[in-house]
VOGU-3710 file (C-alpha; in Angstrom, 3 decimals, decimal comma):
1> mgivagldss> -1,428/-26,345/18,662  -3,956/-24,670/16,934  -4,142/-24,268/13,195  -4,975/-21,058/11,463  -5,480/-19,648/8,151  -5,286/-16,031/6,295  -6,497/-15,447/2,866  -5,440/-12,921/0,755  -7,687/-11,160/-1,852  -5,924/-9,208/-4,210
11> pdftrivvcd> -7,121/-7,644/-7,185  -6,177/-10,621/-9,275  -6,335/-13,720/-7,161  -7,056/-14,846/-3,515  -3,915/-17,010/-1,820  -4,637/-18,788/1,346  -1,862/-19,924/3,809  -2,316/-22,448/6,812  -0,418/-21,803/9,369  1,025/-22,931/13,109
21> adtgavlrqg> -0,861/-20,440/15,246  1,813/-20,619/18,103  4,854/-20,427/15,991  3,583/-18,957/12,368  5,265/-22,138/10,239  3,192/-22,014/7,069  2,244/-26,141/6,439  -0,141/-25,685/2,944  -0,777/-22,989/0,651  -3,964/-22,607/-2,049
31> yaphpldpve> -4,083/-20,253/-4,874  -6,594/-19,229/-7,666  -7,159/-16,377/-9,819  -10,613/-14,450/-9,701  -12,439/-15,198/-12,760  -12,685/-11,767/-14,434  -13,453/-10,896/-18,052  -10,968/-9,401/-20,070  -10,707/-5,466/-20,428  -10,658/-4,028/-23,881
41> gggrpsdvdp> -7,129/-2,734/-24,136  -5,559/-4,681/-21,253  -5,219/-3,509/-17,817  -8,309/-4,243/-14,591  -11,149/-3,670/-14,525  -12,962/-1,092/-12,848  -16,210/-2,906/-11,881  -16,501/-5,871/-10,705  -18,655/-8,695/-9,471  -17,804/-9,303/-5,719
51> qawllslgea> -19,176/-13,145/-6,425  -15,820/-13,093/-8,416  -14,116/-13,051/-5,311  -16,206/-15,860/-3,672  -15,766/-17,760/-6,732  -11,667/-17,210/-6,342  -11,873/-18,076/-2,656  -13,655/-21,373/-3,113  -11,734/-22,646/-5,742  -8,401/-21,765/-3,378
61> agggllegvq> -9,796/-23,506/-0,527  -10,497/-26,878/-2,516  -8,848/-30,033/-1,684  -9,459/-30,030/2,423  -6,596/-27,184/2,185  -9,111/-25,518/5,834  -9,153/-28,927/7,354  -8,379/-28,788/10,981  -8,286/-24,529/10,782  -9,441/-23,274/13,685
71> aigvsaqqna> -9,663/-19,212/13,066  -9,449/-17,778/9,385  -8,404/-13,945/9,112  -9,093/-12,059/5,729  -7,115/-9,492/3,954  -8,255/-7,456/0,710  -7,446/-5,190/-2,023  -7,725/-1,996/-0,414  -9,998/0,842/-2,269  -12,837/-1,684/-2,805
81> lvpldsqgnt> -16,224/0,248/-2,219  -19,193/-2,307/-2,233  -22,104/-0,638/-2,216  -25,302/-2,465/-0,840  -29,116/-1,615/-0,715  -31,255/-2,163/2,320  -31,640/-5,826/1,506  -28,109/-6,487/1,587  -27,672/-6,559/-2,267  -25,212/-5,249/-4,674
91> vrpalvggdk> -26,566/-1,800/-6,069  -23,705/-2,284/-8,977  -20,573/-4,140/-9,165  -17,658/-2,854/-6,615  -15,729/0,219/-7,715  -12,155/-1,161/-8,066  -8,329/0,138/-8,434  -7,701/3,766/-8,917  -10,250/4,256/-11,210  -9,112/7,469/-12,996
101> raqsaaadlv> -12,825/8,142/-13,658  -12,883/9,646/-10,225  -10,277/12,192/-10,841  -12,547/14,976/-11,603  -15,039/13,547/-8,702  -12,019/14,092/-6,000  -10,774/17,526/-7,318  -15,174/18,149/-6,667  -14,324/16,765/-2,746  -11,304/19,219/-2,148
111> drlgsrgawa> -13,621/22,127/-3,087  -16,937/21,027/-1,267  -14,697/20,931/1,727  -12,569/23,851/1,049  -9,461/23,016/0,701  -6,447/20,042/0,800  -5,608/20,953/4,116  -9,336/20,701/5,348  -9,241/17,364/4,437  -6,179/16,050/6,188
121> eavgcvpqag> -7,478/18,054/9,197  -10,567/16,052/9,125  -9,829/12,225/8,217  -5,446/12,377/7,788  -5,487/12,383/4,092  -6,568/14,460/0,663  -9,365/12,716/-1,708  -7,806/10,797/-4,679  -9,153/8,768/-7,315  -8,948/5,301/-5,831
131> qpvtklrwla> -10,414/6,218/-2,322  -14,036/5,254/-1,755  -15,093/8,382/-0,634  -13,983/10,064/-4,482  -15,941/6,530/-5,706  -18,765/7,975/-3,922  -18,958/11,358/-5,235  -18,697/9,519/-8,722  -21,210/7,106/-8,036  -23,554/10,441/-7,023
141> rtepenaqrv> -22,575/12,800/-9,449  -22,423/9,586/-13,031  -25,127/7,431/-11,765  -27,381/9,191/-9,072  -30,513/6,145/-9,330  -27,855/3,587/-8,123  -26,372/6,187/-5,843  -30,453/7,039/-3,833  -30,096/2,661/-3,699  -27,079/2,806/-1,509
151> alllqahdwl> -27,989/1,931/2,213  -24,327/0,161/3,523  -20,946/1,084/2,496  -18,542/-2,024/2,798  -15,334/-2,324/1,135  -13,790/-5,586/-0,003  -12,391/-7,372/3,103  -15,529/-6,379/5,099  -18,056/-7,781/2,672  -15,683/-11,101/2,304
161> vwqllgrpar> -15,953/-11,680/6,334  -19,512/-10,825/5,983  -20,532/-13,382/3,734  -17,877/-16,140/5,798  -19,834/-15,659/8,895  -23,036/-15,662/6,504  -24,355/-12,452/6,346  -25,108/-11,844/9,738  -27,053/-8,171/10,535  -23,722/-6,651/12,454
171> rttdrggasg> -21,488/-5,938/9,666  -17,794/-4,899/10,756  -14,439/-4,101/9,843  -11,303/-2,871/11,315  -9,440/0,533/12,031  -6,838/-0,187/9,181  -9,294/-0,777/6,217  -11,473/2,151/7,630  -8,140/4,672/7,575  -8,298/4,228/3,826
181> tgywsaatgs> -11,651/5,172/3,235  -11,173/8,873/3,014  -14,144/8,874/5,833  -12,867/7,164/9,084  -10,194/9,643/10,912  -7,133/7,899/12,691  -6,895/10,642/14,875  -10,355/10,598/16,253  -10,703/6,723/15,527  -14,121/7,557/14,702
191> wrpdlvelal> -16,405/7,450/11,189  -17,139/11,552/9,778  -21,124/10,515/8,164  -20,639/13,948/7,209  -18,189/13,337/4,815  -19,988/10,561/3,647  -23,035/12,543/3,057  -20,879/15,194/0,796  -19,691/12,394/-1,208  -22,761/10,625/-1,424
201> grqamlpevl> -25,730/13,401/-1,167  -27,429/11,225/1,696  -26,212/9,312/4,221  -25,646/5,404/4,625  -24,851/2,838/7,077  -21,141/2,148/7,938  -19,846/-0,946/9,589  -18,841/-1,375/13,520  -15,213/-0,794/13,551  -13,597/-3,744/15,479
211> gpgdaagttp> -10,277/-3,411/17,432  -7,054/-5,656/17,145  -7,283/-8,903/17,574  -11,352/-8,832/17,984  -13,363/-11,654/15,910  -15,680/-10,449/13,797  -17,926/-13,812/14,862  -18,019/-17,226/14,647  -19,493/-19,571/11,754  -22,420/-22,151/13,052
221> egliisagtg> -19,420/-24,548/12,612  -17,162/-23,010/14,825  -14,732/-21,179/13,035  -13,546/-17,710/14,267  -13,717/-15,196/11,701  -11,448/-12,362/12,476  -11,913/-8,597/12,092  -9,512/-9,019/8,658  -7,992/-5,363/7,208  -6,693/-4,279/4,149
231> etmaaafglg> -3,649/-5,411/1,725  -1,517/-2,481/3,347  -1,853/-3,370/7,073  -1,579/-7,002/6,695  1,344/-7,161/4,681  2,682/-5,032/7,301  1,428/-7,431/10,354  2,748/-10,683/8,438  6,643/-9,059/8,471  6,356/-7,832/11,684
241> vmtgdavvsl> 7,255/-4,436/11,114  6,848/-2,591/14,709  8,098/0,877/15,975  11,365/2,358/14,351  10,545/0,358/10,678  9,854/1,717/7,306  8,497/-0,053/4,451  9,818/1,075/0,783  7,668/-0,097/-1,786  9,620/-0,584/-4,992
251> gasgsvmavh> 6,872/-0,430/-8,049  6,085/1,529/-11,163  5,602/3,910/-8,397  6,620/3,786/-4,943  5,805/4,659/-1,062  7,109/4,853/2,139  5,538/3,659/5,125  6,428/3,742/8,705  5,088/2,592/11,746  4,320/5,180/14,341
261> healtdssga> 2,424/5,926/17,640  -0,220/8,650/16,568  -2,159/9,700/13,208  -0,301/12,386/11,020  -1,909/14,942/9,573  -0,651/16,804/6,733  -2,202/19,905/5,206  0,104/20,101/1,771  -1,488/16,252/1,630  2,024/14,712/1,298
271> itsladatgm> 1,279/12,138/4,371  -1,359/9,511/3,979  -2,733/8,995/7,705  -3,337/5,318/8,042  -4,226/3,033/10,676  -2,455/-0,195/11,174  -3,984/-3,880/12,378  -2,333/-3,530/15,520  -4,012/-0,116/17,333  -0,603/1,944/16,126
281> hlpvvhtsna> -0,409/4,223/12,655  1,304/4,052/9,493  1,855/7,094/8,005  2,359/6,881/4,007  4,477/9,049/1,204  3,697/8,370/-2,143  6,023/9,109/-5,081  5,022/8,691/-8,440  8,245/7,503/-10,022  10,083/4,616/-8,857
291> vralrgtaem> 10,798/1,303/-11,253  9,836/3,370/-14,129  12,691/5,099/-13,736  14,835/2,213/-14,441  13,162/0,278/-16,913  13,096/4,096/-18,574  17,075/4,111/-18,734  17,127/0,531/-19,975  15,178/1,301/-23,043  17,140/4,566/-23,452
301> lgldggleel> 20,511/2,170/-23,462  18,845/0,064/-25,162  19,453/-3,358/-23,175  18,177/-6,207/-23,689  18,564/-7,829/-20,251  16,569/-5,280/-18,745  16,518/-4,189/-15,226  18,933/-6,990/-14,212  21,554/-5,708/-16,897  21,104/-2,106/-15,888
311> selamkstpg> 22,209/-3,426/-12,582  25,248/-5,290/-13,417  26,408/-2,069/-15,779  25,536/0,334/-12,974  27,969/-1,850/-10,638  30,863/-0,574/-13,219  30,278/2,628/-11,902  31,234/4,573/-8,309  28,645/6,194/-5,968  28,188/9,846/-7,281
321> ahglvllpyl> 27,823/8,950/-11,299  31,143/10,567/-11,591  28,245/13,839/-11,484  25,464/12,399/-13,080  22,279/13,030/-11,418  18,953/12,080/-12,620  15,595/13,766/-11,023  13,286/11,074/-11,756  10,127/12,901/-12,203  9,148/11,256/-15,029
331> egektpnlph> 5,884/11,107/-14,629  5,635/14,430/-12,752  5,711/14,085/-9,170  3,707/13,624/-5,733  6,714/14,064/-3,535  7,542/17,111/-3,967  4,638/18,200/-5,261  5,281/18,916/-8,798  2,291/17,080/-11,190  3,370/18,615/-14,404
341> tagtlsglrr> 6,974/18,623/-14,439  9,368/16,167/-16,280  12,646/14,576/-15,149  16,076/15,871/-15,361  19,915/14,385/-16,169  22,261/17,379/-15,225  26,539/16,911/-14,887  26,911/15,793/-18,101  30,025/16,064/-19,191  32,866/14,362/-21,287
351> esmrpehlar> 33,746/12,054/-19,038  30,771/10,829/-17,533  28,894/10,273/-20,840  29,102/6,411/-20,599  26,831/3,795/-19,798  27,716/2,581/-16,621  27,363/5,954/-14,983  23,878/6,874/-16,881  22,887/3,676/-15,144  24,103/4,384/-11,897
361> aafegmvcgl> 22,450/7,617/-11,722  18,986/6,049/-12,336  19,240/3,836/-9,364  20,397/6,685/-7,224  17,964/9,287/-8,308  15,321/6,575/-7,930  16,731/5,698/-4,040  17,339/9,482/-3,329  13,459/10,044/-4,653  12,681/7,852/-2,409
371> adamdvlrgr> 14,795/9,168/0,276  13,339/12,464/0,333  9,687/10,888/1,118  11,315/8,852/4,403  12,518/12,421/5,375  8,861/13,939/5,375  8,235/11,237/7,690  11,347/11,734/9,776  10,410/15,616/9,418  7,440/14,677/11,364
381> gveirrvfll> 9,385/12,779/14,092  8,577/9,277/12,913  11,748/7,236/14,064  13,280/4,825/11,250  16,308/2,805/12,282  15,368/-0,135/9,594  13,958/-0,344/6,199  12,248/-2,909/4,919  12,560/-2,892/0,897  9,718/-4,891/-1,357
391> gaaaelhavq> 9,061/-5,553/-4,493  11,210/-7,514/-7,267  13,629/-4,758/-7,984  14,448/-5,088/-4,066  16,745/-8,303/-5,338  18,938/-5,925/-8,114  22,923/-6,013/-6,560  22,554/-1,999/-7,772  19,441/-1,605/-5,399  20,732/-3,345/-2,673
401> avapmlfgaq> 24,457/-1,717/-2,809  22,680/1,710/-3,007  20,140/1,839/-0,492  21,833/1,436/2,740  23,915/4,034/2,249  21,353/6,497/0,721  18,809/5,842/3,500  21,231/5,919/6,089  19,933/3,135/8,054  20,109/-0,586/8,073
411> vvvpqpadya> 18,225/-2,695/4,898  16,555/-5,619/4,963  15,035/-7,057/1,887  12,740/-10,399/2,737  11,982/-13,698/0,954  9,234/-13,605/-1,496  6,649/-14,406/0,270  2,546/-13,745/0,668  2,809/-11,353/3,817  -0,453/-10,113/3,342
421> aigaarqaaw> -1,764/-13,973/4,017  0,466/-14,294/6,489  0,055/-11,177/8,602  -4,221/-12,468/7,861  -3,154/-15,873/9,308  -1,488/-13,734/12,313  -4,404/-11,618/13,210  -6,790/-14,960/12,929  -4,423/-16,640/15,777  -4,806/-13,400/17,850
431> alsgqlphwq> -8,539/-13,559/17,370  -8,405/-17,268/18,527  -6,053/-16,815/21,384  -6,563/-13,662/22,699  -3,157/-12,782/22,546  -0,841/-10,810/20,173  1,374/-13,911/18,617  5,431/-13,471/18,716  6,015/-15,193/15,349  9,064/-15,361/13,936
441> gaaaqvfepg> 9,392/-12,563/11,398  10,578/-13,091/7,395  13,335/-14,634/6,466  15,892/-12,074/4,992  18,743/-10,382/3,554  20,279/-7,391/5,702  22,386/-5,334/4,532  24,016/-2,324/6,766  25,446/1,105/5,373  28,558/0,643/7,352
451> eeapvgqavr> 31,665/2,851/6,323  29,451/4,165/3,135  27,338/6,400/5,478  29,084/9,605/4,842  29,736/8,554/0,891  25,997/8,425/0,909  25,421/11,688/2,565  27,451/12,929/-0,097  25,682/11,343/-2,893  22,271/12,937/-1,497
461> qqyravreqi> 23,422/16,439/-1,301  24,374/16,110/-5,244  20,871/15,510/-5,778  19,662/17,869/-3,392  21,423/20,793/-4,902  20,272/19,790/-7,873  16,615/19,144/-6,924  16,741/22,805/-5,389  18,824/24,439/-9,113  15,664/22,773/-11,029
471> hpgafs> 12,892/23,359/-8,678  13,661/25,855/-5,600  11,502/25,710/-2,495  9,761/22,052/-3,721  9,965/21,124/-0,147  9,052/24,330/1,285
//
């Protein structure tokens, strides 16, 4: 029996799981927060010294946690850009997170290449504020002296793998992490150094892209370090998603990600074409509004019990919410592309003006918005038979009631776990054995659309009718 470990270095903490390499059973765990300085006004910092990640890792691995471990996989926050000089030292703190400072740089990049469609064709995505390519452009425009010192570009998991191996001459990444940079093409499987030069104003070295199951190297002590990957790809691998599966993430905003056999290009920019950790692809469609629509409704109704009370209230209504339809475009919307719009509540009649119907309309509106995003993928030939639902809101009774009928698919709600760390451990097991490990899938609740499927179609048709009336041709 082999023993492997997976570490997930998220924006806030490091979590480590130690697993049986054959079964995936979690044997022990470690955790430590990143030692980050507080940000004035709250929120997360946009600039982080990568040494904080190493300090957190060391604390999480304390107490002999890694004793007997034969291989380690690394998952880390995506979109973190670590610019290094010719000596391998950081030019400046890592640029992390969404980083709104770079919003104008994203628009500048679109203009410099010619169009959103040109970017989609080149690398499968349109520049956004959080992407490394956009941060490079911000760096060139805002800190030109630092930009001139940049010799090598790494991401968070690349940098951690390199540190664990003792900073060797060889620098590596994986196709999953590379696909989120904005200068690697998922369609061709190759870097686009011309786009690095477009953004930075000069060339920079890029890490070697390893294949699925490859090892990045071995420490002097004989510990195998696998290629590592981004959190999204690691979580998908930890969940065990496969062709026919989609993952719907319920945060303040939402996303729909599915496993597909090829990279998708979308000139509108609705689809972000990522690669996974297994050799497949992960096209993603984002929405600007998900749980924020539920929280706003709960506040409007004055519910002290928050989302749980809103869910209980919604279950007192019936499918269709007595004709109430909420278009949940509270922060504008990405899918459909309506950045300057607002939400709409339609169908108000005397009999529908009750709290339970508004609560139901909020849940149906949120899920219908995500179903619209799912249809973007289905319209491009992506098969979706099963939907994994992630996020704290997935535990709400109302979500579990409406999601199967509105998605028209089996819905799986996995037990809470650090699936990114588990996915990293599974990658380590692959590097250790040379074979893809077949671990048991996540423990989960399963919900079927069953006899409610036609009801769900009717609710979605009601939603579409209102959407087309208010925003005609939004998806054309």
